[in-house]
VMD Tcl script that builds the backbone (N, CA, C; Angstrom):
set m [mol new atoms 195]
animate dup $m
set s [atomselect $m all]
$s set {name element resname resid chain x y z} {
  {N N MET 1 A 110.654 -1.921 108.216}
  {CA C MET 1 A 110.158 -0.570 108.360}
  {C C MET 1 A 108.631 -0.608 108.324}
  {N N ILE 2 A 108.017 0.205 109.177}
  {CA C ILE 2 A 106.568 0.301 109.192}
  {C C ILE 2 A 106.158 1.756 108.955}
  {N N THR 3 A 105.035 1.949 108.285}
  {CA C THR 3 A 104.532 3.281 107.995}
  {C C THR 3 A 103.486 3.653 109.029}
  {N N LEU 4 A 103.669 4.812 109.655}
  {CA C LEU 4 A 102.767 5.294 110.702}
  {C C LEU 4 A 102.366 6.735 110.407}
  {N N THR 5 A 101.450 7.273 111.227}
  {CA C THR 5 A 100.952 8.628 111.034}
  {C C THR 5 A 101.114 9.431 112.315}
  {N N ARG 6 A 101.762 10.582 112.221}
  {CA C ARG 6 A 101.873 11.478 113.373}
  {C C ARG 6 A 100.516 12.120 113.654}
  {N N LEU 7 A 100.373 12.771 114.797}
  {CA C LEU 7 A 99.111 13.408 115.157}
  {C C LEU 7 A 98.716 14.511 114.187}
  {N N ASN 8 A 99.714 15.105 113.495}
  {CA C ASN 8 A 99.419 16.162 112.523}
  {C C ASN 8 A 99.102 15.597 111.134}
  {N N HIS 9 A 98.840 14.284 111.068}
  {CA C HIS 9 A 98.451 13.556 109.848}
  {C C HIS 9 A 99.597 13.347 108.863}
  {N N LYS 10 A 100.821 13.639 109.236}
  {CA C LYS 10 A 101.958 13.391 108.343}
  {C C LYS 10 A 102.409 11.942 108.515}
  {N N ARG 11 A 102.592 11.266 107.391}
  {CA C ARG 11 A 103.026 9.868 107.395}
  {C C ARG 11 A 104.552 9.822 107.501}
  {N N PHE 12 A 105.065 8.779 108.158}
  {CA C PHE 12 A 106.508 8.580 108.252}
  {C C PHE 12 A 106.783 7.090 108.383}
  {N N VAL 13 A 108.027 6.730 108.195}
  {CA C VAL 13 A 108.435 5.326 108.266}
  {C C VAL 13 A 109.351 5.156 109.468}
  {N N LEU 14 A 109.089 4.115 110.252}
  {CA C LEU 14 A 109.858 3.845 111.464}
  {C C LEU 14 A 110.475 2.461 111.365}
  {N N ASN 15 A 111.730 2.350 111.744}
  {CA C ASN 15 A 112.385 1.042 111.807}
  {C C ASN 15 A 111.807 0.291 113.002}
  {N N ALA 16 A 111.037 -0.752 112.734}
  {CA C ALA 16 A 110.343 -1.495 113.781}
  {C C ALA 16 A 111.313 -2.144 114.773}
  {N N GLU 17 A 112.537 -2.362 114.365}
  {CA C GLU 17 A 113.514 -3.000 115.256}
  {C C GLU 17 A 113.992 -2.051 116.345}
  {N N LEU 18 A 113.665 -0.765 116.249}
  {CA C LEU 18 A 114.080 0.210 117.252}
  {C C LEU 18 A 113.037 0.412 118.353}
  {N N ILE 19 A 111.904 -0.285 118.253}
  {CA C ILE 19 A 110.821 -0.102 119.225}
  {C C ILE 19 A 111.112 -0.879 120.497}
  {N N ARG 20 A 111.053 -0.169 121.633}
  {CA C ARG 20 A 111.196 -0.802 122.942}
  {C C ARG 20 A 109.820 -1.140 123.513}
  {N N SER 21 A 108.879 -0.179 123.420}
  {CA C SER 21 A 107.537 -0.438 123.956}
  {C C SER 21 A 106.518 0.440 123.250}
  {N N VAL 22 A 105.241 0.027 123.371}
  {CA C VAL 22 A 104.122 0.779 122.813}
  {C C VAL 22 A 103.077 0.896 123.914}
  {N N GLU 23 A 102.611 2.132 124.163}
  {CA C GLU 23 A 101.606 2.373 125.203}
  {C C GLU 23 A 100.457 3.173 124.605}
  {N N GLU 24 A 99.290 3.004 125.200}
  {CA C GLU 24 A 98.125 3.761 124.781}
  {C C GLU 24 A 97.557 4.462 126.009}
  {N N ASN 25 A 97.681 5.810 126.053}
  {CA C ASN 25 A 97.262 6.516 127.269}
  {C C ASN 25 A 96.850 7.965 127.026}
  {N N PRO 26 A 95.816 8.404 126.409}
  {CA C PRO 26 A 95.038 7.684 125.401}
  {C C PRO 26 A 95.719 7.674 124.033}
  {N N ASP 27 A 96.656 8.611 123.777}
  {CA C ASP 27 A 97.387 8.564 122.505}
  {C C ASP 27 A 98.376 7.402 122.520}
  {N N THR 28 A 98.643 6.869 121.349}
  {CA C THR 28 A 99.605 5.769 121.243}
  {C C THR 28 A 101.013 6.355 121.231}
  {N N THR 29 A 101.790 5.962 122.238}
  {CA C THR 29 A 103.161 6.455 122.384}
  {C C THR 29 A 104.122 5.292 122.189}
  {N N ILE 30 A 105.053 5.461 121.257}
  {CA C ILE 30 A 106.070 4.453 120.988}
  {C C ILE 30 A 107.368 4.934 121.612}
  {N N THR 31 A 107.968 4.098 122.446}
  {CA C THR 31 A 109.266 4.398 123.035}
  {C C THR 31 A 110.320 3.603 122.276}
  {N N LEU 32 A 111.350 4.300 121.813}
  {CA C LEU 32 A 112.424 3.664 121.057}
  {C C LEU 32 A 113.545 3.233 121.993}
  {N N ILE 33 A 114.434 2.386 121.506}
  {CA C ILE 33 A 115.506 1.869 122.354}
  {C C ILE 33 A 116.468 2.959 122.814}
  {N N ASN 34 A 116.496 4.107 122.118}
  {CA C ASN 34 A 117.378 5.201 122.542}
  {C C ASN 34 A 116.673 6.153 123.514}
  {N N GLY 35 A 115.409 5.836 123.885}
  {CA C GLY 35 A 114.675 6.645 124.843}
  {C C GLY 35 A 113.763 7.686 124.217}
  {N N ASP 36 A 113.876 7.907 122.906}
  {CA C ASP 36 A 112.984 8.850 122.232}
  {C C ASP 36 A 111.555 8.319 122.236}
  {N N HIS 37 A 110.592 9.247 122.168}
  {CA C HIS 37 A 109.175 8.889 122.130}
  {C C HIS 37 A 108.567 9.425 120.846}
  {N N VAL 38 A 107.673 8.642 120.261}
  {CA C VAL 38 A 106.947 9.049 119.071}
  {C C VAL 38 A 105.467 8.822 119.357}
  {N N ILE 39 A 104.636 9.843 119.109}
  {CA C ILE 39 A 103.195 9.712 119.313}
  {C C ILE 39 A 102.551 9.580 117.941}
  {N N VAL 40 A 101.710 8.554 117.791}
  {CA C VAL 40 A 101.115 8.261 116.488}
  {C C VAL 40 A 99.595 8.162 116.590}
  {N N ARG 41 A 98.926 8.278 115.438}
  {CA C ARG 41 A 97.464 8.199 115.366}
  {C C ARG 41 A 96.969 6.754 115.446}
  {N N GLU 42 A 97.760 5.799 114.983}
  {CA C GLU 42 A 97.346 4.395 115.000}
  {C C GLU 42 A 97.171 3.924 116.447}
  {N N ASN 43 A 96.247 2.997 116.654}
  {CA C ASN 43 A 96.102 2.464 118.010}
  {C C ASN 43 A 97.179 1.405 118.265}
  {N N MET 44 A 97.299 1.006 119.514}
  {CA C MET 44 A 98.364 0.089 119.920}
  {C C MET 44 A 98.274 -1.239 119.161}
  {N N GLN 45 A 97.070 -1.766 119.001}
  {CA C GLN 45 A 96.903 -3.050 118.307}
  {C C GLN 45 A 97.357 -2.959 116.854}
  {N N ASP 46 A 97.107 -1.832 116.202}
  {CA C ASP 46 A 97.554 -1.660 114.817}
  {C C ASP 46 A 99.074 -1.604 114.722}
  {N N VAL 47 A 99.707 -0.926 115.659}
  {CA C VAL 47 A 101.173 -0.858 115.663}
  {C C VAL 47 A 101.756 -2.254 115.856}
  {N N VAL 48 A 101.208 -3.005 116.791}
  {CA C VAL 48 A 101.688 -4.370 117.037}
  {C C VAL 48 A 101.499 -5.222 115.781}
  {N N ARG 49 A 100.353 -5.102 115.132}
  {CA C ARG 49 A 100.081 -5.857 113.908}
  {C C ARG 49 A 101.101 -5.517 112.818}
  {N N LEU 50 A 101.401 -4.230 112.656}
  {CA C LEU 50 A 102.383 -3.812 111.652}
  {C C LEU 50 A 103.771 -4.372 111.957}
  {N N VAL 51 A 104.150 -4.386 113.225}
  {CA C VAL 51 A 105.462 -4.920 113.612}
  {C C VAL 51 A 105.519 -6.425 113.342}
  {N N ILE 52 A 104.440 -7.131 113.644}
  {CA C ILE 52 A 104.398 -8.573 113.387}
  {C C ILE 52 A 104.494 -8.843 111.889}
  {N N GLU 53 A 103.758 -8.087 111.084}
  {CA C GLU 53 A 103.836 -8.245 109.625}
  {C C GLU 53 A 105.253 -7.977 109.118}
  {N N TYR 54 A 105.890 -6.955 109.666}
  {CA C TYR 54 A 107.268 -6.636 109.291}
  {C C TYR 54 A 108.184 -7.828 109.592}
  {N N GLY 55 A 108.053 -8.402 110.781}
  {CA C GLY 55 A 108.872 -9.550 111.151}
  {C C GLY 55 A 108.627 -10.750 110.250}
  {N N ARG 56 A 107.377 -10.971 109.895}
  {CA C ARG 56 A 107.050 -12.082 108.993}
  {C C ARG 56 A 107.675 -11.873 107.622}
  {N N CYS 57 A 107.653 -10.647 107.141}
  {CA C CYS 57 A 108.274 -10.340 105.843}
  {C C CYS 57 A 109.773 -10.613 105.871}
  {N N LEU 58 A 110.420 -10.242 106.977}
  {CA C LEU 58 A 111.857 -10.497 107.098}
  {C C LEU 58 A 112.152 -11.990 107.089}
  {N N ARG 59 A 111.362 -12.759 107.812}
  {CA C ARG 59 A 111.591 -14.202 107.855}
  {C C ARG 59 A 111.341 -14.835 106.489}
  {N N TYR 60 A 110.403 -14.288 105.720}
  {CA C TYR 60 A 110.128 -14.802 104.397}
  {C C TYR 60 A 111.295 -14.499 103.443}
  {N N LEU 61 A 111.874 -13.290 103.582}
  {CA C LEU 61 A 112.991 -12.909 102.721}
  {C C LEU 61 A 114.258 -13.672 103.044}
  {N N PHE 62 A 114.446 -13.981 104.331}
  {CA C PHE 62 A 115.659 -14.676 104.785}
  {C C PHE 62 A 115.271 -15.921 105.561}
  {N N PRO 63 A 114.818 -16.978 104.857}
  {CA C PRO 63 A 114.422 -18.192 105.569}
  {C C PRO 63 A 115.629 -18.849 106.230}
  {N N PRO 64 A 115.377 -19.608 107.313}
  {CA C PRO 64 A 116.494 -20.286 108.001}
  {C C PRO 64 A 117.211 -21.248 107.056}
  {N N THR 65 A 118.513 -21.364 107.237}
  {CA C THR 65 A 119.294 -22.253 106.361}
  {C C THR 65 A 119.561 -23.557 107.037}
}
mol reanalyze $m
mol bondsrecalc $m
mol representation Tube
mol addrep $m
C-alpha cells in the first residue's frame, strides 16, 4: 500500500498492485487495472518511487525460499 494525496489535499492509501499505468498531463493520473482513474498531487516520479519501495518491502518480508 502506498500513501498519496488527492488534489483536495486529502491523503489516502492505494494498493500499489492495482496500478496499471501512471501519466502526467499535467496532473498525475493513475489508471487502475479495473479502469478507474485517480488524480493525485504527487508527480509521476514520486509515485513510481513509492511503488518501487513498496515492492522492496514485500520482497524483504517474504524472501525467496
